[in-house]
C-alpha positions as CSV (number, residue, x, y, z in Angstrom):
1,M,-36.3,108.5,70.0
2,P,-39.3,106.2,71.1
3,D,-39.5,102.6,70.4
4,H,-43.3,102.9,70.0
5,I,-45.2,105.4,68.2
6,W,-48.4,105.2,69.8
7,S,-51.6,105.2,67.7
8,A,-53.7,106.3,70.8
9,Q,-53.4,107.2,74.0
10,P,-51.2,105.0,75.9
11,T,-52.5,103.1,79.1
12,D,-50.4,103.3,82.5
13,R,-49.7,100.2,81.9
14,Q,-48.8,100.4,78.6
15,L,-46.3,103.1,79.4
16,V,-44.7,100.7,82.2
17,N,-43.9,98.3,80.2
18,A,-42.2,100.7,77.2
19,I,-40.5,102.0,80.1
20,A,-39.0,98.5,81.0
21,R,-38.0,98.4,77.8
22,G,-35.7,101.4,77.6
23,D,-38.2,103.9,76.2
24,S,-37.8,107.6,77.9
25,G,-40.6,109.1,76.0
26,A,-42.4,106.9,78.1
27,L,-41.4,107.9,81.4
28,E,-41.9,111.5,80.3
29,T,-45.3,110.7,79.2
30,L,-46.2,108.6,82.5
31,Y,-44.6,112.1,84.3
32,E,-46.9,114.9,82.4
33,R,-49.8,112.2,83.8
34,H,-48.9,111.4,87.3
35,G,-46.4,114.5,88.0
36,L,-48.4,116.6,89.1
37,P,-50.6,114.6,91.9
38,V,-47.6,113.0,93.0
39,L,-45.4,116.3,93.8
40,A,-49.0,117.3,95.6
41,Y,-48.8,114.7,97.7
42,L,-45.2,115.1,98.5
43,I,-45.6,118.4,99.2
44,G,-47.8,117.0,102.0
45,Q,-45.4,114.6,103.2
46,V,-42.5,116.7,103.8
47,S,-43.7,120.2,104.2
48,D,-41.2,122.1,101.3
49,R,-41.5,122.2,97.7
50,A,-38.1,122.3,96.7
51,L,-37.3,119.0,98.6
52,A,-40.6,117.5,97.0
53,E,-39.9,118.1,93.6
54,E,-36.5,116.6,94.8
55,V,-38.0,113.6,95.9
56,L,-40.0,113.6,92.9
57,Q,-37.3,113.1,90.6
58,D,-36.2,110.2,92.8
59,V,-39.5,108.9,92.3
60,M,-39.4,108.9,88.7
61,L,-35.7,107.5,88.4
62,A,-37.2,104.1,90.8
63,A,-40.3,104.2,88.3
64,W,-37.9,104.0,85.7
65,Q,-35.5,101.5,87.2
66,G,-38.5,99.5,88.8
67,A,-40.8,99.4,85.5
68,A,-39.8,95.6,84.5
69,R,-40.7,94.3,88.3
70,F,-44.1,96.1,87.9
71,R,-46.4,93.3,88.0
72,G,-49.9,95.1,87.6
73,D,-51.1,94.3,90.9
74,S,-51.8,97.8,91.4
75,S,-52.6,100.6,89.8
76,V,-49.8,102.4,88.3
77,R,-50.8,105.7,90.2
78,T,-51.0,103.7,93.3
79,W,-47.5,102.2,92.6
80,L,-46.0,105.5,92.1
81,L,-47.5,106.7,95.2
82,A,-46.3,103.9,97.0
83,I,-42.4,104.8,95.9
84,A,-43.5,108.4,96.7
85,R,-44.1,107.4,99.9
86,R,-41.5,105.4,101.0
87,R,-38.7,107.9,99.7
88,A,-41.0,110.6,101.7
89,I,-40.3,108.5,104.7
90,T,-36.6,108.7,103.9
91,A,-36.4,112.3,103.0
92,R,-38.4,113.1,106.4
93,Q,-35.7,111.0,108.2
94,R,-32.7,112.9,106.8
95,R,-33.9,116.0,107.2
96,G,-35.6,115.5,110.7
97,P,-39.2,116.0,112.1
98,L,-41.4,118.8,110.5
99,E,-45.1,118.7,110.7
100,A,-46.7,117.6,107.4
101,P,-49.6,120.1,106.2
102,L,-51.8,119.0,103.6
103,A,-51.4,120.6,100.0
104,D,-53.1,124.0,100.0
105,D,-55.5,123.3,97.4
106,I,-59.1,123.1,98.7
107,A,-61.3,124.9,95.6
108,A,-63.8,127.8,97.1
109,D,-67.1,128.8,95.3
110,A,-68.1,131.6,97.1
111,E,-69.3,134.7,95.2
112,A,-69.3,137.7,97.1
113,P,-66.1,138.7,99.0
114,G,-67.5,138.0,102.3
115,D,-68.3,135.0,101.4
116,R,-64.7,134.4,100.3
117,L,-63.6,135.1,103.1
118,D,-66.0,133.0,105.3
119,V,-65.0,130.5,102.9
120,L,-61.2,131.1,103.5
121,A,-61.8,130.9,107.6
122,D,-63.4,127.8,107.3
123,Q,-61.3,126.3,105.1
124,A,-58.0,127.4,107.4
125,A,-59.9,126.0,110.3
126,L,-60.3,122.6,108.6
127,R,-56.3,122.9,107.8
128,A,-55.5,123.8,111.1
129,A,-58.0,120.8,112.5
130,I,-56.1,118.4,110.0
131,A,-52.9,119.3,110.9
132,E,-53.9,118.2,114.8
133,L,-54.4,114.5,113.5
134,P,-52.0,111.8,113.9
135,P,-49.9,111.2,111.5
136,D,-51.0,108.3,110.1
137,Q,-54.3,109.7,110.2
138,R,-53.6,112.7,108.0
139,E,-52.1,110.8,105.5
140,T,-54.8,108.6,104.8
141,L,-57.0,111.0,104.6
142,E,-55.4,112.7,102.4
143,L,-55.1,110.0,100.1
144,V,-58.2,109.0,100.4
145,F,-60.1,112.6,100.1
146,Y,-57.3,114.4,98.1
147,H,-55.8,112.0,95.7
148,N,-59.2,110.1,95.3
149,L,-57.7,106.7,95.9
150,S,-60.2,104.3,96.6
151,G,-59.3,102.5,100.4
152,T,-58.0,99.7,98.8
153,E,-55.6,101.4,97.1
154,A,-54.6,103.9,100.2
155,A,-54.1,100.7,101.8
156,E,-51.4,99.7,99.3
157,V,-49.9,102.8,99.3
158,L,-49.8,102.8,103.1
159,G,-48.9,98.6,103.5
160,V,-51.1,98.3,105.4
161,P,-54.9,96.3,105.3
162,P,-58.0,98.1,104.1
163,G,-59.7,97.9,107.6
164,T,-57.2,100.0,108.6
165,V,-57.4,102.9,106.3
166,K,-61.2,102.6,107.3
167,S,-60.7,102.7,110.8
168,R,-58.2,105.5,110.2
169,L,-60.5,107.4,108.6
170,H,-63.4,107.0,110.7
171,R,-61.1,107.9,113.4
172,A,-59.7,111.4,111.4
173,K,-63.6,112.3,110.7
174,S,-64.6,111.9,114.3
175,L,-61.9,113.9,115.4
176,L,-61.9,116.5,112.9
177,H,-65.5,116.7,113.7
178,K,-64.4,117.1,117.2
179,L,-61.6,119.8,116.7
180,L,-63.9,121.7,114.9
181,R,-66.6,121.9,117.2
182,L,-63.9,122.7,120.0
183,Q,-62.8,125.5,117.7
184,E,-66.2,126.8,116.8
185,N,-67.0,127.2,120.6
186,A,-63.7,128.9,121.3
187,D,-65.0,131.0,118.6
188,A,-68.1,131.9,119.5
């Protein structure tokens, strides 16, 4: 039974405080709220859904064990992603080197079947170009554009200064533009 019955939707910070007091229901709510975005991030990091799901369980266990030490210097989502990043690095080291493709969740709003095929081809070209990026640029791009973290939040997750995030994004966008132009010229 939960230690606290919420009169309204609890904030993430309230959930972490409740978890620190041993409220497993709060952990469940936190998981429901952040589990899918963290899983999507992990799939991108370890390239294997089953392994990503295992790592997600490790992340939630670490959140349970570390809730009392959460100081609130960052958002709870940023804290969870930072834990996820460390756990993913460990999982990759145990498993060996793998490419880390971006999660396959780019939405398309094409109406005609031919348009849909063009959009799918463009998405495939973009995913291929993103896969060519250096890992630090690819991960930074994913955190900012696919997980909607601010530059400061991405910097916290990555453990780098915000300026490094900005420069990685700039280099990633520049390289993506170049790679896509090269691919376009090769297809012509």
